[in-house]
C-alpha positions in Angstrom: -54.1 -10.3 -78.3 -52.1 -13.4 -78.7 -49.6 -15.1 -80.7 -48.3 -18.6 -80.8 -44.6 -18.3 -80.6 -42.5 -21.1 -82.0 -40.6 -22.9 -84.0 -42.0 -26.2 -82.1 -38.6 -27.7 -82.2 -37.4 -24.5 -79.9 -40.5 -23.4 -78.1 -44.0 -23.4 -77.9 -46.5 -20.9 -75.7 -49.1 -18.3 -76.2 -47.5 -14.6 -75.9 -49.9 -11.8 -75.3 -49.0 -8.8 -77.5 -52.0 -6.4 -76.7 -52.0 -3.4 -74.9 -51.9 -2.9 -71.0 -55.2 -2.5 -69.3 -56.9 -3.3 -73.2 -59.6 -5.6 -71.3 -59.7 -7.1 -67.8 -58.0 -10.4 -69.4 -55.2 -12.4 -67.5 -52.6 -11.2 -70.3 -53.7 -7.6 -70.3 -53.6 -7.3 -66.5 -50.1 -8.5 -66.9 -48.9 -6.7 -69.0 -49.9 -3.5 -67.2 -48.0 -4.8 -64.2 -45.0 -5.7 -66.4 -44.9 -2.0 -67.6 -46.0 0.1 -64.7 -44.2 -1.9 -62.0 -41.2 -4.2 -63.4 -39.8 -1.7 -65.6 -39.7 1.2 -62.9 -37.0 2.6 -61.4 -38.5 1.9 -57.9 -38.4 -1.9 -58.5 -34.8 -1.8 -59.9 -33.6 -0.6 -56.4 -35.5 -3.4 -54.9 -34.0 -5.9 -57.2 -30.7 -4.2 -56.3 -31.5 -4.4 -52.6 -32.5 -8.0 -52.8 -29.7 -9.2 -54.7 -26.8 -7.1 -54.0 -26.0 -6.7 -57.8 -25.6 -3.5 -60.0 -28.6 -1.6 -60.8 -30.8 -2.9 -63.8 -30.6 -0.6 -66.7 -32.7 -2.2 -69.3 -34.9 -5.3 -69.9 -36.2 -7.6 -72.3 -39.4 -10.2 -71.6 -42.8 -11.4 -72.3 -46.0 -12.1 -70.8 -46.5 -15.9 -71.5 -49.3 -18.5 -71.2 -48.2 -22.4 -71.2 -51.3 -24.7 -71.7 -51.8 -28.0 -70.3 -51.0 -30.5 -72.7 -49.3 -28.0 -75.3 -46.7 -25.9 -74.2 -42.9 -25.8 -73.3 -39.5 -24.3 -74.1 -36.4 -26.0 -75.1 -32.8 -25.4 -74.0 -30.7 -24.5 -77.0 -27.6 -22.6 -77.6 -29.5 -19.8 -79.1 -30.6 -18.7 -75.7 -27.2 -18.1 -74.1 -26.0 -14.4 -73.5 -22.8 -12.7 -73.4 -23.2 -11.3 -70.1 -24.7 -12.3 -66.8 -28.2 -11.5 -66.8 -30.8 -11.4 -63.6 -33.8 -13.5 -64.6 -37.3 -12.2 -62.9 -39.9 -14.5 -63.6 -43.5 -13.9 -61.6 -45.4 -17.1 -62.3 -49.6 -17.5 -61.6 -51.0 -21.0 -61.2 -53.6 -22.8 -59.7 -53.2 -23.2 -56.0 -52.4 -20.8 -52.9 -48.6 -20.4 -53.5 -47.4 -22.9 -50.5 -44.1 -24.4 -51.5 -44.2 -27.2 -48.9 -45.1 -30.2 -51.0 -46.9 -31.4 -47.7 -49.5 -28.8 -47.7 -53.1 -29.2 -47.8 -53.5 -27.7 -50.9 -53.6 -30.6 -53.4 -52.8 -28.2 -56.5 -49.9 -26.9 -54.7 -48.3 -30.2 -54.1 -48.9 -31.1 -57.9 -47.0 -28.0 -58.7 -44.2 -28.7 -56.2 -43.9 -32.2 -56.9 -43.1 -31.5 -60.7 -44.8 -34.7 -61.8 -47.0 -32.4 -64.4 -44.0 -30.2 -65.4 -44.2 -26.6 -65.9 -41.0 -26.0 -63.6 -38.5 -23.7 -65.0 -35.0 -25.5 -64.9 -31.4 -24.0 -65.4 -28.6 -26.2 -66.9 -25.1 -25.8 -68.0 -24.3 -25.0 -71.6 -23.1 -28.5 -73.3 -20.0 -28.4 -75.6 -21.0 -26.9 -79.1 -19.6 -30.1 -81.0 -22.7 -31.8 -78.9 -25.4 -29.9 -80.7 -28.7 -29.0 -79.4 -30.7 -30.8 -77.2 -33.7 -32.9 -78.6 -37.4 -32.4 -77.4 -37.4 -35.4 -75.3 -34.1 -35.1 -73.6 -34.1 -31.5 -72.4 -34.3 -32.7 -68.9 -32.9 -35.6 -67.0 -33.2 -36.2 -63.2 -29.6 -37.8 -63.1 -28.3 -35.0 -65.4 -25.3 -33.5 -63.7 -25.6 -30.2 -65.8 -28.8 -29.4 -63.8 -27.8 -26.3 -61.8 -31.4 -25.3 -60.4 -35.1 -26.3 -60.7 -37.9 -23.8 -60.0 -40.9 -25.4 -59.5 -44.6 -23.4 -60.5 -46.0 -21.7 -57.7 -48.9 -19.4 -57.6 -48.0 -15.3 -57.1 -44.5 -15.9 -57.0 -41.7 -14.1 -58.2 -38.3 -16.1 -58.5 -34.9 -14.3 -59.0 -32.0 -16.3 -60.8 -28.4 -14.6 -61.5 -27.7 -16.7 -64.8 -24.2 -16.6 -66.1 -23.4 -16.9 -70.2 -22.4 -20.7 -70.0 -26.4 -21.5 -68.6 -29.3 -22.0 -70.3 -33.0 -22.3 -69.6 -36.2 -23.8 -70.2 -40.1 -24.6 -68.9 -40.5 -27.9 -68.9 -43.6 -29.3 -71.1 -46.5 -28.9 -69.2 -48.6 -32.1 -68.8 -52.2 -32.4 -69.4 -53.1 -33.5 -66.2 -51.5 -30.0 -64.7 -54.0 -28.3 -62.5 -54.1 -25.3 -64.7 -52.0 -23.3 -67.3 -48.9 -21.4 -66.1 -49.3 -17.7 -67.0 -45.7 -15.7 -66.2 -44.0 -12.6 -66.7 -40.6 -13.5 -67.7 -38.1 -10.6 -68.0 -33.9 -11.1 -68.4 -32.6 -7.7 -66.7 -29.3 -6.0 -68.0 -27.4 -4.9 -65.1 -24.5 -2.8 -64.2 -21.2 -4.4 -63.9 -20.5 -2.9 -60.6 -17.7 -0.5 -62.2 -19.7 2.7 -62.5 -20.8 1.5 -65.7 -22.8 4.6 -67.5 -26.6 4.8 -67.1 -26.8 5.7 -70.8 -25.3 2.7 -72.4 -26.6 1.7 -75.6 -28.4 -1.8 -75.4 -30.3 -1.6 -78.6 -28.3 -4.7 -79.5 -29.6 -8.0 -78.7 -27.6 -11.4 -78.1 -28.0 -14.8 -80.0 -32.2 -15.8 -79.9 -33.5 -13.8 -77.2 -35.5 -12.2 -79.8 -35.8 -8.2 -79.2 -33.4 -5.6 -78.0 -33.8 -4.8 -74.1 -35.8 -1.7 -73.0 -34.3 0.8 -71.2 -35.3 1.3 -67.6 -36.1 4.6 -66.7 -33.5 6.0 -64.5 -35.1 9.2 -62.9 -35.3 9.3 -59.4 -32.6 6.7 -58.8 
């Protein structure tokens, strides 16, 4: 029900590929939530209300597990998109989800400090002549290309509008992390706000984004 995703010079994590509600495993439950909730027209309307953007038309994404001491993704030009997209990431880790670094929960404090990795970072794309980033150089706190860093937090949904010139990655999860990082990582195609037709063809994927976007049911919108 799971596969190891690579290649190692770009990414390493476990993806759940089994059926939704096939078992009581974490991956199966999250797959059910992805298919029944996150791709529903009701959730699409919620995203539109929260973000004041166009209606989601389709999505691509995975149920992922990042294991302590093993897993990460790397920023590289292959993940750049031709159009702006809305990233929606629902994260699950040990802790109570308190995002106050001075809180009482030790696990929450570790995640919010980012000392053990597992956070998602957005950076501006380098010049094409600069090539891909090396595995040991994907993140530097002093690097002025960093745009946003989202710490891992339990049962937390993060929404980021990502333009075509922005890359993202999940920092290597250190062996001292309180737990694995499970997440549902989705990328939504949006209307452009100019009356885009609902039956627009999204059968073509861009770059290294793996699969073509799945169309979101438009009934009852």
